[in-house]
N, C-alpha and C positions, 0 to 999 in steps of 0.2 A: 822800326816802322810800324808798330802796333797801332798807331794813331790811324792807319789806313781804315783798318776795319771799324773803327768806331765813329768814322765821319761818313757822311753821304758822298756821293759822287759831285753833287753840286758844292759842298763844303770843301772837298778836295780841290776843286777848280778855283774856289775863292782863295784857298791858301796859296796855291800856284800864282795866282794874280798878285796876291799880296807880297809874296817872295820876289817876283820879277819887278815889282814896282820899286823895291829898294835898291834895284841894280841900275846903274847909270846907261852907259850906251851899250850897243850891240856886241861890243867885243867882250864886255864883261857877262853879258847874257849869254854868249855863245861859251864862255869858259865855264860858267855855271852848268850849263846843258852838259859839257863834257865831264864836269866833276859828278853830276848825277849819274851819267852813264857808267862811269867808274866804279859807283856804289852798287850798281846791280849784282845781285846774288850771282855766283858762278852757274853758268848754263851747261849742262851736260852735254859733252861731246856727241853722244849717241842721238842726241835730239837735233843734230845739225844735219838733217836729212832733207831730201826733196819733198817729202811729204809734209815736213812742217814749214817749209819755206813760203814767206809771202812774196807772191810775184806783183811786180809792178813798182819795186824798189831798186833803185840803181845799186846799192849797196846790198849784201847779203843780210836778210833779216829771217829769223824763225820765231815762231809764235806757237807755244804749245798750251792747249788748255787743260784743265783738270776740274774735278768736282762736278756738280750737277746744277740744275736750274735755281735751286735754293742758295748756292754759293758757288761761283765760279771762280777759279784762281788761274792766272796766266803768268808763264814764264815766257821770257822773250830775250833774243840776243841780236847783235848787228856786228859786222866787222869794221863799221864806222863808229868814230868816237861820238860825233854830233848826233848820229842817228841812235845810238845807245843812250843818249840823254833824252831824245824824244820818246824813246821807249819806257824810260824810267817815269816820265810825266804821264804817258798813257796808261801804264800799269797802276800808277798812283790813284788815277781817276776810276779805272774800269776793273781792276782785279779785286777778287775777295769780295764781290758783290753779287746780289741776285741778278740772274738773267733778264728779269724784266726791268731793274734798274738800270742795267747796261743798254738794254735796247731804248729806253727811254731817255738817256742822257745824250744830249748833243755837245760835241767838243768845243763849247765856248770858249774855253782857255786859250785856244790856238789864237783866235782873233783878239782877245783881251789882253794878252801878253805882246801882241804884235809879230807873233810867229808867222802868220800867213803872209805878211809883208816882207819877211827877212828870211824865207827859205826859197831855195832855188826850185823851179818848177818841178825837176825831177825829186827832190825830197818832198815837196808837197804832195805829189803824186804817191810817192812811197807811204807817206803818212796817211793819206786817204786809203791806200790799200791795206795797211795794217789795221786802221779803224774798222774798214768794211769786213775784214777776215774776222777780227775780233767779235764784232756783231753778228756775223754769220754763225760763228760758234755758240753764242748766245741763243740765237734764233733756234739752233738746232737742238739745244738743251731744253727750251721750252717746249719744243714739239715732242720730246721724249717724256716730258713730266705729265 
């Protein structure tokens, strides 16, 4: 996954769009999401606390930032297979980037790959909550720098 750091957030979104374009129907796309989620690195059990929990998600989601405004890294996990796949996409776009790039990047890939139309309202709300929390961490990091 070293390619993450060498591409911009916009390039990562373009790559995601290209990958999903190769997949046929939404059954294949959901399976791909689940597979992506399974590839997430192990998430430390000690981070599964209320302090790191993303509220607004139907399933349990934890998001832990590290680094500083120059380069922010995120670890995240969920108890849901599809949400774990969404996390994998979000981390690919937003993790290991400068806080300013994180704040400036809109998650266009969500509409581009058709996710917006195929997520339940509760999953859409959860994805929005996760993005808001991630951007909140980035904003806090820029305030410190």
